[in-house]
C-alpha positions as CSV (number, residue, x, y, z in Angstrom):
1,M,92.7,105.4,121.5
2,K,89.3,105.3,119.9
3,G,86.1,105.5,121.9
4,S,84.5,102.5,123.3
5,E,81.3,100.9,122.1
6,G,79.3,102.7,124.7
7,S,80.9,106.0,123.8
8,P,81.3,106.4,120.1
9,S,82.9,109.8,120.3
10,G,85.5,108.4,122.8
11,P,86.9,110.1,125.9
12,T,88.1,113.7,125.7
13,P,91.8,114.5,126.0
14,E,91.1,115.9,129.5
15,Q,89.4,112.6,130.5
16,R,92.3,110.6,129.1
17,G,94.7,112.9,131.0
18,A,92.9,112.2,134.3
19,A,93.1,108.5,133.6
20,L,96.8,108.6,132.9
21,D,97.4,110.5,136.1
22,T,95.5,107.7,138.0
23,L,97.5,105.0,136.3
24,A,100.7,106.9,137.1
25,D,99.8,106.8,140.8
26,T,99.0,103.1,140.8
27,A,101.4,101.6,138.2
28,G,104.6,99.9,139.2
29,A,108.0,101.5,138.6
30,Q,108.7,99.6,135.4
31,A,105.4,100.8,133.9
32,I,106.1,104.5,134.6
33,D,108.3,104.9,131.5
34,E,105.5,103.7,129.2
35,L,102.9,106.0,130.9
36,V,105.2,108.9,130.4
37,G,105.3,108.2,126.6
38,M,101.5,107.9,126.7
39,E,101.3,111.3,128.5
40,H,103.5,112.9,125.8
41,S,101.3,111.6,123.1
42,L,98.2,112.9,124.9
43,A,99.9,116.4,125.2
44,A,100.5,116.4,121.5
45,E,96.9,115.6,120.8
46,Q,95.7,118.3,123.1
47,L,97.9,120.8,121.4
48,G,96.7,119.9,117.9
49,A,100.0,118.3,116.8
50,V,99.8,116.6,113.4
51,H,101.5,113.5,112.1
52,L,104.7,114.2,110.3
53,A,106.2,113.2,106.9
54,L,108.0,110.4,108.7
55,D,104.8,108.4,108.9
56,D,103.4,106.5,106.0
57,E,100.1,108.3,105.5
58,D,101.7,111.7,105.4
59,I,103.9,111.2,102.3
60,A,102.8,113.4,99.5
61,E,101.4,112.3,96.2
62,P,103.8,109.5,95.1
63,D,106.4,110.3,92.6
64,T,106.7,108.1,89.5
65,A,108.9,105.0,89.8
66,L,111.5,106.6,87.5
67,S,111.7,109.8,89.4
68,V,112.1,107.8,92.7
69,L,114.9,105.8,91.1
70,R,116.6,108.9,89.9
71,R,116.4,110.5,93.4
72,G,117.5,107.2,95.0
73,L,120.6,107.1,92.8
74,A,121.3,110.7,93.6
75,A,121.2,109.9,97.3
76,S,123.5,106.9,96.8
77,P,126.6,108.1,95.1
78,E,128.3,104.7,95.8
79,L,126.0,103.1,93.2
80,R,127.0,105.6,90.6
81,R,130.7,105.0,91.0
82,G,132.1,102.8,88.2
83,I,128.7,102.6,86.4
84,G,130.4,103.2,83.1
85,V,132.6,100.1,83.6
86,S,129.6,98.1,84.6
87,I,127.8,99.2,81.4
88,G,130.9,98.3,79.4
89,F,130.9,94.8,80.9
90,A,127.2,94.5,80.2
91,I,127.7,95.3,76.5
92,V,130.5,92.7,76.3
93,V,128.3,90.1,78.0
94,A,125.5,90.9,75.5
95,I,127.9,90.5,72.5
96,G,129.1,87.2,73.9
97,R,125.6,85.8,74.2
98,L,124.8,87.0,70.6
99,M,127.9,85.2,69.3
100,I,126.3,81.8,69.9
101,P,123.4,82.1,67.4
102,I,125.8,83.7,64.9
103,L,128.2,80.8,65.3
104,I,125.4,78.3,64.9
105,Q,124.4,80.0,61.7
106,Q,127.9,79.9,60.4
107,V,128.3,76.2,61.3
108,L,125.1,75.3,59.5
109,D,125.8,77.3,56.4
110,R,129.5,76.7,56.1
111,G,130.1,73.5,58.0
112,F,127.6,71.5,56.1
113,T,127.8,72.2,52.4
114,E,127.2,70.3,49.1
115,G,130.8,69.4,49.2
116,G,130.4,67.6,52.5
117,F,131.3,68.1,56.2
118,N,133.8,70.8,56.8
119,G,135.3,69.5,60.1
120,G,138.0,72.1,60.5
121,F,135.6,74.9,60.4
122,V,133.0,73.3,62.6
123,Y,135.6,72.4,65.3
124,T,137.1,75.8,65.2
125,A,133.7,77.4,65.5
126,C,132.8,75.1,68.4
127,A,136.1,76.0,70.1
128,I,135.4,79.7,69.7
129,G,131.9,79.2,71.1
130,A,133.3,77.4,74.1
131,L,135.8,80.2,74.8
132,V,133.0,82.8,74.4
133,V,130.8,80.9,76.9
134,L,133.6,80.7,79.4
135,G,134.6,84.3,78.9
136,V,131.0,85.5,79.3
137,S,130.6,83.5,82.5
138,Q,133.7,84.9,84.0
139,L,132.8,88.5,82.9
140,S,129.3,88.0,84.4
141,R,130.9,86.9,87.7
142,V,133.2,89.9,87.8
143,S,130.4,92.3,86.9
144,Y,128.1,90.8,89.6
145,L,130.8,91.1,92.2
146,R,131.4,94.8,91.3
147,L,127.7,95.5,91.6
148,V,127.5,93.6,95.0
149,R,130.3,95.7,96.4
150,A,128.8,98.9,95.2
151,A,125.4,97.9,96.4
152,E,126.6,97.0,99.9
153,A,128.6,100.2,100.1
154,A,125.5,102.2,99.0
155,L,123.2,100.5,101.5
156,C,125.7,101.1,104.3
157,G,126.1,104.7,103.4
158,L,122.3,105.2,103.0
159,R,121.5,103.6,106.3
160,V,124.1,105.8,108.1
161,R,122.8,108.9,106.4
162,V,119.1,108.2,107.3
163,F,120.1,107.3,110.9
164,E,122.1,110.6,111.2
165,H,119.2,112.5,109.7
166,I,116.7,111.1,112.2
167,H,119.0,112.0,115.1
168,R,119.3,115.6,113.8
169,L,115.5,116.1,113.5
170,S,114.1,118.5,116.1
171,I,111.8,117.4,118.9
172,A,108.9,118.9,116.9
173,E,109.5,116.1,114.4
174,H,109.9,113.3,116.9
175,T,107.0,114.1,119.2
176,D,104.3,112.6,117.0
177,S,106.2,110.1,115.0
178,R,106.0,106.4,115.7
179,K,109.3,104.8,116.8
180,G,108.6,101.6,115.0
181,V,108.2,103.5,111.7
182,L,111.6,105.1,112.1
183,V,113.2,101.8,112.9
184,A,111.5,100.4,109.7
185,R,113.0,103.2,107.6
186,V,116.6,102.4,108.7
187,T,116.2,98.6,108.6
188,S,113.6,96.8,106.5
189,D,112.9,99.6,104.1
190,I,116.6,99.9,103.2
191,E,116.9,96.1,103.1
192,T,114.4,96.0,100.3
193,L,117.0,97.8,98.2
194,A,119.5,95.0,98.7
195,R,118.4,92.5,96.1
196,F,117.6,95.2,93.6
197,A,121.0,96.8,94.0
198,Q,122.8,93.4,93.9
199,W,120.9,91.7,91.1
200,G,118.0,93.8,89.8
201,G,120.2,96.7,88.9
202,V,122.7,94.7,86.9
203,S,119.9,92.7,85.3
204,W,118.3,96.0,84.0
205,I,121.7,97.0,82.5
206,V,122.5,93.6,80.9
207,N,119.0,92.8,79.7
208,S,118.3,96.2,78.3
209,T,121.6,96.0,76.4
210,L,120.8,92.5,75.3
211,I,117.4,93.4,74.0
212,V,118.6,96.4,72.0
213,M,121.6,94.4,70.5
214,T,119.4,91.4,69.7
215,L,116.9,93.5,67.8
216,A,119.8,95.0,65.9
217,V,121.2,91.6,64.9
218,M,117.6,90.5,63.9
219,L,117.3,93.5,61.6
220,A,120.6,92.6,60.0
221,Y,119.3,89.0,59.3
222,S,115.8,89.9,58.2
223,W,113.9,93.1,58.8
224,V,110.6,91.3,58.0
225,L,111.1,88.7,60.7
226,A,112.3,91.5,63.1
227,I,109.0,93.3,62.5
228,V,107.1,90.0,63.2
229,V,109.0,89.8,66.6
230,V,108.3,93.4,67.5
231,M,104.6,93.1,66.6
232,A,104.4,89.9,68.7
233,F,105.8,91.7,71.8
234,A,104.2,95.1,71.2
235,P,100.9,94.3,73.1
236,A,103.0,93.4,76.1
237,I,104.0,97.1,76.5
238,P,100.6,98.5,77.7
239,V,100.0,95.4,79.7
240,L,103.3,95.8,81.5
241,R,102.7,99.5,82.0
242,F,99.3,98.8,83.6
243,M,100.8,96.1,85.8
244,Q,103.7,98.3,86.8
245,R,101.5,101.1,88.1
246,H,99.3,98.7,90.2
247,Q,102.2,96.7,91.4
248,L,104.0,99.8,92.6
249,A,100.9,100.8,94.6
250,A,100.7,97.3,96.0
251,Y,104.3,97.3,97.2
252,D,103.9,100.7,98.6
253,A,101.0,99.3,100.7
254,V,103.3,96.4,101.7
255,R,105.9,98.8,103.0
256,N,103.2,100.8,104.9
257,R,101.9,97.6,106.5
258,T,105.4,96.5,107.4
259,S,106.0,99.8,109.2
260,D,102.7,99.4,111.0
261,M,103.5,95.9,112.2
262,L,107.0,96.9,113.4
263,S,105.6,99.9,115.2
264,E,103.0,97.7,116.9
265,V,105.6,95.0,117.9
266,S,107.9,97.8,119.3
267,E,105.1,99.3,121.3
268,T,103.8,96.0,122.6
269,V,107.3,94.8,123.7
270,T,108.3,98.2,125.2
271,G,105.0,98.4,127.1
272,I,104.9,94.8,128.3
273,A,104.8,95.9,132.0
274,V,101.6,97.9,131.4
275,V,100.1,95.1,129.2
276,R,100.6,92.5,131.9
277,G,99.9,94.8,134.8
278,Y,96.4,95.7,133.5
279,G,95.5,92.4,131.8
280,L,95.7,93.8,128.3
281,E,97.2,90.7,126.7
282,A,94.1,89.8,124.6
283,R,93.8,93.4,123.4
284,A,97.6,93.6,122.5
285,R,97.4,90.2,120.7
286,G,94.4,91.3,118.8
287,R,96.0,94.6,117.7
288,L,99.2,92.8,116.7
289,R,97.3,90.1,114.9
290,G,95.4,92.8,113.0
291,R,98.7,94.4,111.9
292,I,100.2,91.0,110.8
293,D,97.0,90.1,108.9
294,A,97.0,93.4,107.1
295,L,100.6,92.8,106.1
296,Y,99.7,89.3,104.9
297,Q,96.8,90.6,102.8
298,A,99.1,93.3,101.3
299,H,101.7,90.7,100.3
300,L,99.0,88.5,98.7
301,K,97.7,91.5,96.7
302,A,101.3,92.3,95.5
303,A,101.9,88.6,94.7
304,R,98.8,88.5,92.4
305,Y,100.5,91.1,90.1
306,F,103.7,89.2,90.2
307,A,102.0,85.9,89.3
308,A,100.2,87.6,86.4
309,M,103.4,89.1,85.0
310,F,105.2,85.8,85.3
311,T,103.3,84.4,82.3
312,I,103.8,87.4,80.1
313,G,107.1,86.3,78.7
314,D,105.8,82.8,77.9
315,I,102.7,84.1,76.2
316,F,104.2,86.7,74.0
317,G,107.4,84.7,73.5
318,S,105.3,81.8,72.1
319,L,103.6,84.2,69.7
320,A,107.0,85.5,68.5
321,L,108.4,82.0,68.0
322,G,105.2,80.9,66.2
323,G,105.2,83.9,64.0
324,V,108.8,83.7,63.0
325,T,108.5,79.9,62.2
326,A,105.4,80.5,60.1
327,V,106.8,83.3,58.0
328,A,110.2,81.5,57.6
329,A,108.4,78.3,56.5
330,F,106.1,79.9,54.0
331,R,108.2,82.9,52.7
332,G,111.7,81.9,53.5
333,D,112.8,81.6,49.9
334,E,111.3,84.9,49.0
335,L,113.1,86.5,51.9
336,G,116.4,84.8,51.0
337,L,116.6,83.0,54.3
338,G,118.7,79.8,54.4
339,L,118.6,77.1,57.0
340,G,121.4,78.6,59.1
341,Q,119.8,82.0,59.1
342,T,116.4,80.7,60.0
343,V,117.8,78.6,62.9
344,A,119.9,81.5,64.1
345,F,116.9,83.8,64.0
346,L,114.9,81.3,66.2
347,F,117.9,81.2,68.6
348,L,117.8,85.0,68.6
349,V,114.2,84.9,69.6
350,Q,115.1,82.6,72.4
351,V,117.9,85.0,73.5
352,L,115.3,87.8,73.5
353,L,112.9,85.6,75.6
354,N,115.4,85.2,78.4
355,P,115.3,88.9,79.5
356,V,111.6,89.1,78.8
357,A,111.0,86.1,81.0
358,E,113.1,87.6,83.8
359,L,111.2,90.9,83.5
360,S,108.5,89.8,85.9
361,E,111.0,89.1,88.7
362,I,113.2,92.1,87.9
363,L,110.1,94.4,87.9
364,D,109.0,92.8,91.2
365,L,112.3,93.6,92.7
366,T,112.3,97.1,91.2
367,Q,108.8,97.9,92.6
368,T,109.7,96.6,96.0
369,A,112.9,98.8,95.9
370,V,111.0,101.8,94.7
371,A,108.4,101.5,97.5
372,G,111.2,101.2,100.1
373,W,113.3,104.0,98.5
374,R,110.3,106.3,98.6
375,K,109.9,105.8,102.3
376,V,113.6,106.3,102.9
377,L,113.7,109.5,100.8
378,A,110.6,110.8,102.6
379,V,112.7,110.8,105.8
380,L,115.6,112.5,104.1
381,D,113.2,115.1,102.7
382,V,112.1,116.2,106.2
383,P,113.8,119.6,106.7
384,L,116.2,120.1,109.6
385,D,114.7,122.7,111.8
386,V,117.7,122.8,114.0
387,A,121.0,123.3,112.2
388,D,124.3,124.0,113.9
389,P,125.8,127.3,112.8
390,E,129.2,125.8,112.1
391,E,127.7,123.9,109.2
392,A,127.0,127.2,107.3
393,D,129.9,129.3,108.6
394,P,132.3,127.8,111.2
395,S,133.8,131.2,112.0
396,S,130.4,132.5,113.2
397,A,129.8,129.8,115.8
398,R,130.1,130.9,119.4
399,V,131.7,128.8,122.1
400,L,130.2,128.7,125.6
401,P,132.5,129.6,128.5
402,A,133.3,127.1,131.3
403,G,131.4,127.2,134.6
404,A,127.8,128.0,135.5
405,L,125.8,129.6,132.7
406,G,123.0,132.1,132.8
407,L,120.0,131.9,130.5
408,R,117.4,134.2,129.1
409,A,114.1,133.7,127.1
410,N,112.9,136.7,125.1
411,D,109.2,136.6,124.1
412,V,109.4,132.9,123.1
413,D,106.6,131.3,121.2
414,F,106.7,127.6,120.2
415,A,104.4,125.2,118.3
416,Y,104.8,121.7,117.2
417,R,104.7,121.3,113.4
418,G,101.2,122.1,112.2
419,G,99.8,122.6,115.7
420,D,98.7,125.5,118.0
421,L,101.1,127.4,120.2
422,V,102.2,125.4,123.2
423,L,104.4,128.3,124.6
424,R,103.3,131.9,124.4
425,N,105.3,135.1,125.2
426,V,107.7,133.4,127.6
427,S,110.3,135.8,129.0
428,V,112.6,135.1,131.9
429,E,116.2,135.7,132.9
430,V,118.2,133.3,135.2
431,Q,121.5,134.2,136.7
432,P,124.4,131.8,136.6
433,G,124.4,129.2,139.5
434,T,120.7,129.6,140.1
435,R,118.7,126.5,141.1
436,V,115.4,126.7,139.1
437,A,112.3,124.6,139.4
438,I,109.6,124.6,136.7
439,V,106.1,123.6,137.8
440,G,102.7,123.4,136.1
441,E,99.9,121.1,135.2
442,T,100.3,118.3,132.6
443,G,100.5,119.9,129.1
444,S,101.3,123.4,130.5
445,G,104.5,123.6,128.4
446,K,107.2,123.1,131.1
447,T,108.8,120.1,129.4
448,T,108.8,121.8,126.1
449,F,110.5,124.9,127.6
450,A,113.2,122.7,129.1
451,K,113.8,121.0,125.7
452,L,114.1,124.4,124.1
453,L,116.9,125.1,126.5
454,C,118.8,122.1,125.1
455,R,117.9,123.2,121.6
456,M,116.0,120.1,120.7
457,A,113.9,122.6,118.7
458,D,113.9,126.4,118.0
459,P,111.2,128.8,119.0
460,V,108.9,130.0,116.2
461,R,109.3,133.5,117.7
462,G,111.7,135.0,120.1
463,T,115.1,133.8,121.2
464,M,116.6,131.5,123.8
465,E,120.0,132.6,125.1
466,V,122.5,130.7,127.2
467,G,125.8,132.2,128.4
468,G,125.0,135.5,126.7
469,F,124.6,133.9,123.2
470,S,121.6,132.9,121.2
471,L,121.3,129.1,121.1
472,R,121.1,129.4,117.3
473,D,124.6,130.9,117.2
474,I,126.4,128.5,119.6
475,D,128.7,125.8,118.2
476,G,126.9,122.4,118.3
477,T,129.8,120.6,120.1
478,S,130.2,123.4,122.6
479,R,126.4,123.4,123.3
480,R,126.2,119.7,123.8
481,A,129.1,119.7,126.2
482,A,127.9,122.7,128.2
483,I,124.1,121.9,128.4
484,R,123.0,118.5,129.5
485,L,119.5,117.0,129.8
486,V,118.9,114.3,132.4
487,P,115.6,112.8,131.3
488,Q,113.1,111.2,133.7
489,D,113.5,107.7,132.4
490,G,117.3,107.8,132.7
491,F,117.8,105.9,129.5
492,L,120.7,103.5,129.6
493,F,122.3,101.4,126.9
494,D,122.8,97.6,127.2
495,T,126.3,97.7,128.5
496,T,128.0,98.2,131.8
497,I,127.2,101.1,134.2
498,E,130.8,102.3,133.7
499,E,130.3,102.5,129.9
500,N,126.9,104.2,130.3
501,V,128.5,106.9,132.5
502,R,131.4,107.3,130.0
503,F,128.9,108.5,127.4
504,G,129.0,111.8,129.4
505,R,132.6,112.2,128.3
506,P,134.0,109.5,126.0
507,D,137.6,110.3,126.8
508,A,137.1,109.9,130.5
509,S,139.3,107.4,132.4
510,D,138.1,104.8,134.9
511,T,139.5,107.1,137.6
512,D,137.4,110.0,136.3
513,I,134.3,107.8,136.5
514,D,135.0,106.7,140.1
515,A,135.6,110.4,141.0
516,A,132.2,111.3,139.5
517,F,130.4,108.8,141.8
518,D,132.5,110.0,144.8
519,A,131.6,113.6,144.1
520,L,127.9,112.8,144.2
521,G,128.3,110.7,147.4
522,L,127.2,107.5,145.6
523,Q,130.1,105.2,146.2
524,W,128.1,103.3,148.7
525,W,125.5,102.5,146.0
526,V,128.3,101.4,143.6
527,D,129.7,99.1,146.3
528,R,126.2,97.4,146.7
529,L,126.0,96.5,143.0
530,P,126.8,92.8,142.2
531,D,129.7,93.6,139.9
532,G,130.3,97.3,140.9
533,L,130.6,99.5,137.8
534,D,131.0,96.4,135.7
535,T,127.3,95.5,136.4
536,V,125.4,95.3,133.1
537,A,122.5,97.8,133.0
538,G,120.4,95.7,130.5
539,E,118.4,96.9,127.6
540,R,117.0,100.4,128.4
541,G,118.5,99.9,131.9
542,D,115.9,97.3,132.8
543,N,118.3,95.5,135.2
544,L,118.1,98.6,137.4
545,S,115.2,100.4,139.1
546,V,113.9,103.8,137.9
547,G,115.7,105.5,140.7
548,E,119.0,103.6,140.1
549,R,118.8,104.6,136.4
550,Q,118.5,108.2,137.5
551,L,121.6,107.8,139.7
552,V,123.6,106.6,136.7
553,A,122.2,109.5,134.6
554,L,123.3,112.0,137.3
555,A,126.8,110.5,137.4
556,R,126.9,110.8,133.6
557,A,126.0,114.5,133.9
558,Q,128.6,115.0,136.6
559,L,131.3,113.5,134.4
560,G,130.3,115.8,131.6
561,R,131.2,119.0,133.5
562,A,128.2,120.9,132.0
563,G,127.5,124.5,133.1
564,L,123.7,124.1,132.7
565,L,121.8,121.0,133.7
566,V,118.2,120.4,132.7
567,L,116.6,117.7,135.0
568,D,113.3,116.2,133.9
569,E,111.4,115.1,137.0
570,A,114.6,113.8,138.5
571,T,113.0,112.7,141.8
572,S,109.7,111.1,140.7
573,A,108.6,107.5,141.0
574,V,111.4,106.3,143.3
575,D,111.5,104.7,146.8
576,P,112.4,106.9,149.8
577,E,116.0,105.6,150.2
578,T,116.7,106.3,146.5
579,E,115.0,109.6,146.7
580,R,117.3,110.6,149.6
581,A,120.3,109.5,147.6
582,L,119.0,111.4,144.6
583,S,118.4,114.6,146.6
584,G,121.9,114.4,148.0
585,A,123.4,113.8,144.6
586,L,121.4,116.6,143.1
587,D,122.7,119.0,145.8
588,R,126.3,118.1,145.0
589,L,125.6,118.1,141.3
590,A,124.2,121.6,141.4
591,S,127.3,123.0,143.0
592,G,128.9,125.4,140.6
593,R,126.2,124.9,137.9
594,T,122.9,126.3,136.9
595,T,120.2,123.7,137.2
596,V,116.7,123.7,135.8
597,S,114.4,121.0,137.2
598,I,111.0,120.0,135.9
599,A,109.2,119.5,139.2
600,H,106.0,117.5,139.2
601,R,106.6,117.0,142.9
602,L,106.6,120.4,144.6
603,S,109.1,119.3,147.3
604,T,111.7,120.0,144.6
605,A,110.4,123.5,144.1
606,Q,110.7,124.2,147.9
607,A,114.4,123.9,147.7
608,A,114.8,126.0,144.5
609,D,116.1,129.6,144.3
610,L,113.6,130.4,141.6
611,V,110.3,128.8,140.7
612,L,108.8,129.3,137.2
613,V,105.1,128.5,137.1
614,F,103.7,127.6,133.7
615,D,99.9,127.5,132.9
616,Q,98.5,126.8,129.4
617,G,101.8,127.6,127.7
618,R,102.4,130.9,129.6
619,L,104.9,131.8,132.3
620,V,102.3,133.2,134.8
621,E,104.4,133.4,138.0
622,Q,108.0,133.4,139.1
623,G,109.7,133.8,142.4
624,D,110.8,131.7,145.4
625,H,108.6,129.2,147.1
626,D,107.5,131.3,150.0
627,A,106.7,134.3,148.0
628,L,104.6,132.3,145.5
629,V,102.6,130.6,148.2
630,A,101.9,133.9,149.8
631,L,100.8,135.3,146.4
632,G,97.8,133.0,146.4
633,G,97.9,132.3,142.7
634,V,98.5,129.3,140.5
635,Y,101.5,128.0,142.4
636,S,99.6,128.4,145.7
637,G,96.8,126.2,144.3
638,L,99.3,123.5,143.2
639,Y,101.0,123.6,146.6
640,E,97.7,123.3,148.5
641,S,96.8,120.3,146.3
642,W,100.1,118.7,146.9
643,I,99.8,119.2,150.7
644,G,96.4,117.7,150.7
645,N,97.5,114.6,148.7
646,T,100.5,114.0,150.9
647,R,98.4,114.3,154.1
648,A,95.8,112.0,152.7
649,A,98.6,109.4,152.0
650,G,99.8,109.7,155.6
651,V,103.0,111.5,154.8
652,D,104.3,114.2,157.1
653,T,105.0,117.6,155.5
654,E,107.2,120.4,156.6
655,E,104.2,122.3,157.8
656,D,103.0,119.4,160.0
657,A,106.5,119.2,161.4
């Protein structure tokens, strides 16, 4: 957020952090999720994180349109399949179209002679022409259907590949990327390729073939008239080149503004509770209107180039027709041109005009596709920082044992891409079955450390070990089954609670899901739901409260039978009844497992076997609650602050009791 008018430099990250803390204390439960996202963005700013290649402004110097098309075709093997057959069809179609002027020339020269009207020849030629037209029409239809099938298969494959690539990117890539931009890459940017792949691509093939073969037939009729045609169209080449460069830049801007608009819409809709709760409707509408207006202006600029190119075919085509007519009229006898040859040549010029006239629309589609392809390829170009070992050598991948897992961090450093270190020299060892609480101020690195445990990113130095193996060496499927993250927002999909829990183990039966709730002592909560486990959670779980979403997330973790659970602020922003339910469920969930809880509320740390205290990216203290309070260090200060806040709020603490 930029500074206000009264403060040109804007608030410092520290001031913004204090403001967010105040909002978090006063905002309603539905607004907390949005504030957490704002807090993460602030942490990234404080740590010097930079925008990534996923965002529009970070794409390197644009490649040429031809190189982008080459790379796009390389990334879409479905489009290359059967290309030889399509080119063959294009050649046959081009020959069919050229047959008409040739037949007209034959009818005029041989059907109408000094001896009179040769009806048999004329009727035969007309019949052949009719068959050629029908054959070309049918072949064009078949060729188009082939291209459409290939195009849809290519778009499907490309969309799936981009989606999978985005999901495989590390947390370092996702931290500072806008979600709306990523959505645009998978949806609208790929959709821009549809018309090009379905019609633009085949038009390039057919029209290019037609232009070459038409010029060849023209040369056969009269090389002089062919030169006249070439000279008439020659000035169009530099004009088209100039327009192509500027049109490509214009459509690149259109794709950028489209991403900006989708990102703004996504942010506004997702944060609607905050927008309404703090009276930010006018500001939100103003920002969205600005994005929409920018997209409107970008489209207008691109349309100007399209409108200018639309007239090129008419202008230079008229010059070609006029030149051919004049030369044939004044020098036809010298060139040995008869009436039939002259008329046929004029028809050939018209045949040549058709692809030239379509050039503006084809080029418009091509530039739009190139701009979208460039954005999509930029996502695929982002390197995968976290690659599962089985991809390189399946035999080298380790499998984690069942049961509680120990963990160890050895001199771990971590930085988000292009930023300063957010973790420094972190070393700790945790025995299997230990209940661990991680505490620290906002931006201290506790959440980042927890995400390293799930291998959402790899350290820039040092190693993270779980179950005696480096996380880099553990089989991806085994790691995801044995290590589970329960995030604070308890993200749920727009389906039933039962299906949301089943994501923890897709092959689980209904009985297994019931057993998971029973094991956590949550059957009473299920019985209170309107439709039990068939209750629909809603988009992002909006039909449930924050605490209820966390209950579902805990049941999902219970069903997964993980040996290491990472809980991100699992007891924050909930009502007392739900907090008691969560505490009881967490106690049962921790049985037989190692748990690591990110504790913003120090009551969680009081019940932990081991407390890890982070400060400015360093692990500064570790031990149990009583020992750390007696130490009088960072944890003691956090604890005293917490005691003061709870007493000021009128809440009894254990010390008061």
